[in-house]
C-alpha positions in Angstrom: -7.0 57.9 -5.1 -10.2 55.9 -5.7 -13.2 57.3 -7.5 -16.6 56.9 -5.8 -18.9 54.7 -8.0 -22.2 56.5 -8.6 -25.6 55.8 -10.1 -24.4 57.6 -13.3 -21.6 55.1 -13.5 -24.1 52.3 -13.8 -25.5 53.8 -17.0 -22.0 54.6 -18.3 -21.0 51.0 -17.9 -24.0 49.9 -20.0 -23.3 52.4 -22.7 -19.6 51.4 -22.8 -20.3 47.6 -22.8 -18.6 47.1 -19.5 -20.0 44.7 -16.9 -21.3 45.9 -13.5 -20.4 43.9 -10.4 -22.5 43.7 -7.3 -22.3 41.6 -4.1 -24.1 41.6 -0.8 -22.7 42.6 2.6 -24.3 42.6 6.1 -21.4 43.6 8.4 -18.4 45.9 8.5 -15.6 43.3 7.9 -17.2 41.8 4.8 -18.1 45.3 3.4 -14.5 46.4 3.9 -13.1 43.3 2.0 -15.7 43.7 -0.9 -15.0 47.4 -1.3 -11.3 46.9 -1.3 -11.7 44.2 -4.0 -13.2 46.9 -6.3 -16.8 45.7 -6.6 -19.0 48.4 -8.1 -22.0 48.1 -5.9 -22.6 46.6 -2.4 -26.2 45.5 -1.6 -27.4 45.3 1.9 -29.8 42.6 0.9 -32.8 41.3 2.9 -31.1 37.9 2.4 -29.3 38.9 5.6 -32.4 37.8 7.4 -31.4 34.2 6.6 -27.6 34.3 6.1 -26.9 36.6 9.1 -29.9 36.5 11.4 -31.0 32.9 11.0 -34.6 33.6 10.0 -36.4 31.0 7.9 -37.3 33.5 5.2 -36.3 37.0 4.0 -39.8 38.3 4.8 -39.1 38.1 8.5 -36.4 40.8 8.5 -37.5 44.2 9.8 -36.8 47.7 8.6 -34.9 48.5 11.8 -32.7 45.4 11.4 -32.0 46.4 7.8 -31.0 49.9 8.9 -28.8 48.5 11.7 -26.8 46.3 9.2 -26.7 49.0 6.5 -25.0 51.3 9.0 -22.3 48.7 9.7 -21.8 48.2 6.0 -21.6 51.9 5.3 -18.6 52.1 7.7 -16.7 49.6 5.5 -17.7 51.0 2.1 -15.9 54.0 0.7 -15.8 53.4 -3.1 -18.7 51.2 -4.0 -22.3 52.3 -4.6 -24.2 51.3 -1.4 -27.7 50.0 -2.0 -30.3 49.3 0.8 -32.8 46.5 0.1 -36.3 47.6 1.0 -37.7 44.7 3.2 -41.1 43.1 3.1 -43.9 45.6 3.9 -41.6 48.6 4.0 -42.9 49.9 0.7 -45.9 47.8 -0.5 -48.5 49.5 1.8 -48.4 53.1 0.4 -46.3 55.7 -1.5 -45.9 57.6 1.8 -44.5 54.5 3.6 -42.2 53.7 0.7 -40.7 57.2 0.6 -40.4 57.4 4.4 -38.5 54.0 4.6 -36.3 54.8 1.6 -35.3 58.0 3.3 -34.3 56.1 6.4 -31.8 54.1 4.3 -30.3 57.4 3.0 -30.5 59.6 6.1 -29.8 57.0 8.8 -27.5 54.5 7.1 -25.9 56.6 4.3 -27.1 54.5 1.4 -26.7 55.9 -2.1 -29.8 54.1 -3.5 -32.5 51.5 -2.6 -33.7 48.4 -4.3 -37.3 47.2 -4.2 -39.1 44.1 -5.7 -42.0 44.3 -8.0 -42.9 45.3 -11.6 -46.0 47.1 -12.9 -47.7 46.7 -9.6 -44.9 48.6 -7.8 -44.1 51.2 -10.5 -46.0 53.9 -8.6 -43.7 53.2 -5.5 -40.6 53.5 -7.7 -41.8 56.8 -9.1 -42.6 58.2 -5.7 -39.2 57.3 -4.3 -37.4 58.6 -7.3 -39.4 61.8 -7.2 -38.2 62.3 -3.6 -34.6 62.4 -4.9 -33.6 58.8 -4.0 -32.3 56.5 -6.8 -34.1 53.2 -7.1 -33.0 49.8 -8.5 -35.9 47.6 -9.5 -36.2 43.9 -9.1 -38.4 41.7 -11.4 -38.7 38.0 -12.4 -38.4 35.9 -9.3 -39.2 38.2 -6.4 -38.4 36.3 -3.1 -40.6 38.5 -0.9 -43.7 37.3 -3.0 -42.3 33.9 -4.1 -45.3 32.0 -2.8 -47.5 33.9 -5.2 -45.2 32.9 -8.1 -45.3 29.2 -7.2 -42.2 29.1 -5.1 -38.6 29.7 -6.0 -38.9 28.9 -9.7 -37.6 30.3 -12.9 -39.9 33.0 -14.3 -40.7 33.7 -17.9 -40.4 30.2 -19.4 -43.5 30.5 -21.5 -44.7 33.3 -23.8 -47.2 34.7 -21.3 -44.9 34.8 -18.3 -42.0 36.1 -20.5 -44.2 39.0 -21.6 -45.1 39.7 -18.0 -41.4 39.8 -16.9 -40.6 42.1 -19.9 -43.5 44.4 -19.1 -42.6 44.6 -15.5 -39.0 45.5 -16.3 -40.2 48.2 -18.8 -42.6 49.6 -16.3 -40.0 49.9 -13.5 -37.6 51.5 -16.0 -40.2 54.0 -17.2 -41.0 54.8 -13.5 -37.5 56.1 -13.1 -35.4 53.1 -11.9 -31.7 53.5 -12.6 -31.2 49.8 -13.0 -33.3 46.6 -12.9 -32.3 43.3 -11.3 -33.5 40.3 -13.3 -33.7 37.2 -11.1 -34.2 33.6 -12.3 -35.3 34.3 -15.9 -34.1 32.4 -19.0 -30.9 33.8 -20.6 -32.5 34.7 -23.9 -35.3 36.6 -22.2 -32.7 38.4 -20.2 -30.8 39.2 -23.4 -34.0 40.6 -25.0 -34.9 42.8 -21.9 -31.3 44.0 -21.6 -31.4 45.1 -25.3 -34.8 46.9 -24.8 -34.2 48.8 -21.6 -32.3 52.1 -21.6 -31.1 51.3 -18.0 -28.7 48.5 -17.0 -29.9 45.0 -16.1 -28.2 43.2 -13.3 -28.7 39.5 -13.4 -29.0 36.8 -10.7 -29.6 33.5 -12.3 -30.4 35.3 -15.6 -27.5 34.3 -17.7 -24.5 36.1 -19.2 -26.2 38.8 -21.3 -27.2 41.2 -18.5 -25.3 44.4 -18.1 -24.0 43.1 -14.7 -24.3 40.4 -12.1 -25.2 40.2 -8.4 -24.9 37.3 -6.0 -25.1 36.8 -2.2 -21.6 36.8 -0.9 -22.3 34.1 1.7 -23.1 31.8 -1.2 -20.0 32.4 -3.3 -17.6 31.9 -0.4 -19.4 28.9 1.1 -20.4 30.7 4.3 -24.1 29.6 4.3 -24.9 26.0 3.7 -28.7 25.7 4.1 -29.0 25.7 0.3 -27.1 26.7 -2.8 -29.0 28.0 -5.8 -28.1 26.4 -9.1 -27.0 29.7 -10.5 -24.4 30.2 -7.8 -20.7 29.6 -8.5 -18.8 28.9 -5.2 -15.3 30.5 -5.4 -14.2 29.4 -1.9 -15.3 27.2 1.0 -14.8 29.5 4.0 -17.3 27.6 6.1 -15.1 24.4 5.9 -12.0 26.4 6.8 -13.7 28.1 9.7 -14.9 24.7 11.0 -11.4 23.2 10.7 -9.8 26.2 12.5 -12.3 26.0 15.4 -11.8 22.3 15.8 -8.0 22.7 15.8 -8.4 25.4 18.5 -10.7 23.2 20.6 -8.3 20.3 20.4 -5.2 22.4 21.3 -6.9 23.9 24.3 -8.2 20.5 25.5 -4.8 19.0 25.1 -2.9 21.9 26.7 -1.1 22.8 23.5 -2.5 26.3 23.4 -1.4 28.7 24.7 2.3 27.9 24.6 5.2 30.1 25.5 5.0 32.0 22.2 1.4 33.1 23.0 2.0 33.9 26.6 3.5 36.9 28.4 
């Protein structure tokens, strides 16, 4: 009998020095596999705009599309904490919009929590959503939805001023009520410092080994999306290559009359 992973379990893992595991999913089959593998949390990330829908940027994915995919993932997740990623402009405009869209993830898609990008500038949004009864995971450092304002997809916090900014953002989000904070693309020693200072868990992505947990895009770790591979990604399989080989073998056998044979016919 499995135990449902909860927001409280995130904190318990930090307190007990146990690492938190998180991966992304955007459809039912992938969610099912990830959940069965025992991953703690499944993120329906806005990265699906690129990895699943083929958009050029994550900012192009809509709230309706996120809900659609979150519903599919929910059907495959039984044990893990399910987190919906608030897409671009779903929360930046006002507290009212932020709460309304967060509630959609919970009410329509069955998510257990939401994640949103931004530090001190978005702390009011975090507080508003948490006050409505919905757990929030913050996201500071490199924030892809506003990467252009940060100079592109670059490591954040490399100098004293920017390091102080990242630390202040993480503290502000935590103080606003976030149950955890994602640290993306920050130096490992800065991540170590922030992890030691925050009362809530940190979940790193390109932030070194000292965070309380790690998150990656599943498409990246299995080789299922080849437009680019971030430096911080470790690829554990090359599913894309295997799929291409299987499809090519099928095409060849059909063209040459090998398939279907007697075994695969009635």
